[in-house]
C-alpha positions as CSV (number, residue, x, y, z in Angstrom):
1,M,11.2,2.3,24.9
2,M,9.7,5.3,22.9
3,K,6.5,3.0,21.9
4,G,5.9,2.2,25.6
5,F,6.3,5.9,26.5
6,N,4.2,7.2,23.5
7,Y,1.6,4.6,24.5
8,F,1.4,5.7,28.3
9,I,1.2,9.7,27.3
10,G,-1.5,8.5,24.7
11,L,-3.5,6.8,28.2
12,N,-2.4,10.2,30.5
13,D,-0.7,7.2,32.6
14,A,1.9,10.1,34.4
15,K,3.2,7.1,36.7
16,N,3.9,4.5,33.5
17,A,5.1,7.7,31.2
18,K,7.6,8.9,33.5
19,K,8.8,5.2,34.3
20,Y,9.6,4.8,30.3
21,L,11.0,8.3,30.6
22,T,13.6,7.2,33.0
23,K,14.6,4.3,30.4
24,V,14.4,6.8,27.6
25,D,16.8,9.1,29.4
26,C,19.1,5.8,29.6
27,S,19.8,6.2,25.4
28,S,22.8,7.7,23.8
29,N,20.2,9.5,21.5
30,E,19.9,13.1,22.3
31,Q,17.1,13.9,20.2
32,M,15.1,11.2,21.1
33,K,15.2,12.1,24.9
34,Q,14.6,15.8,23.9
35,E,11.4,14.8,22.3
36,A,10.4,12.5,24.8
37,H,11.2,15.7,27.8
38,R,8.8,17.8,25.4
39,V,6.2,15.5,25.3
40,Y,6.0,14.2,28.8
41,N,6.4,18.3,30.3
42,I,3.4,19.0,27.7
43,Y,1.1,16.1,28.5
44,I,1.6,15.0,31.5
45,L,3.2,18.4,33.4
46,K,1.0,20.5,31.5
47,N,4.0,23.3,31.4
48,D,4.5,26.2,28.8
49,H,8.6,25.5,29.3
50,D,9.3,24.4,25.9
51,L,6.9,26.7,24.0
52,P,9.9,29.7,23.4
53,A,12.2,26.9,21.8
54,L,9.2,24.9,19.9
55,L,8.3,28.7,18.5
56,E,11.8,29.6,17.5
57,E,12.7,26.1,15.8
58,I,9.5,26.2,13.7
59,E,10.8,29.6,12.0
60,G,13.8,27.8,10.5
61,M,11.9,24.7,9.4
62,E,10.5,23.7,5.8
63,D,6.7,23.7,6.0
64,S,6.8,19.7,5.5
65,Q,8.8,19.6,8.8
66,R,6.7,21.9,10.9
67,G,3.3,19.9,11.7
68,V,4.7,17.8,14.9
69,H,6.1,21.2,16.9
70,E,2.8,23.2,15.5
71,F,0.8,20.2,17.4
72,L,2.7,20.6,20.2
73,I,2.7,24.6,20.4
74,S,-1.1,23.6,20.0
75,R,-1.2,21.4,22.9
76,I,1.2,23.8,24.9
77,Y,-2.0,26.5,24.4
78,K,-4.9,24.4,25.4
79,N,-3.0,23.6,28.6
80,K,-3.2,27.5,29.2
81,N,-6.7,27.8,28.1
82,D,-5.5,30.1,24.9
83,W,-8.1,28.8,22.5
84,E,-7.3,31.3,19.9
85,N,-3.5,30.2,19.4
86,A,-4.6,26.7,20.2
87,Q,-6.8,26.6,17.2
88,K,-4.4,28.5,14.8
89,Y,-1.5,25.9,15.8
90,E,-3.7,23.1,15.1
91,H,-5.1,24.1,11.9
92,L,-1.5,25.0,10.8
93,S,-0.4,21.5,11.8
94,K,-3.3,19.8,10.0
95,T,-2.1,21.8,6.7
96,H,1.4,20.8,7.1
97,F,0.8,17.1,7.8
98,A,-2.0,17.4,4.8
99,F,1.1,18.9,2.7
100,V,3.2,16.0,3.4
101,D,0.5,13.2,3.0
102,Q,0.1,14.7,-1.0
103,Q,3.9,14.9,-1.1
104,T,4.0,11.2,0.4
105,S,1.0,10.3,-1.9
106,Q,2.7,11.5,-5.2
107,K,6.2,9.8,-4.9
108,L,4.8,6.8,-3.9
109,K,2.3,7.2,-7.5
110,K,5.6,7.7,-9.6
111,H,7.6,5.0,-7.9
112,A,4.3,2.7,-8.9
């Protein structure tokens, strides 16, 4: 379900993304439903309803967990034409994704 949903989000295909969002809503996985609705709100509806919650949630996260939230926040700011905050959060997300990549690479080297 999520693969199909994410595929159509990437194509900006609102009709099929909504179709898969409806399928995701039938799941018992509440976290998956919440994430799908956030992505739908941001990429298809282009609203900022999730911004306060995302900003609050990153405050309690480890650096290694922040990347996705910061990327979504960046996208919200792009939708609002707030380029300064969009760039700020995009930079933060790239930094945190690079940190995770580095940690993963180091772990793989230890186990090799």
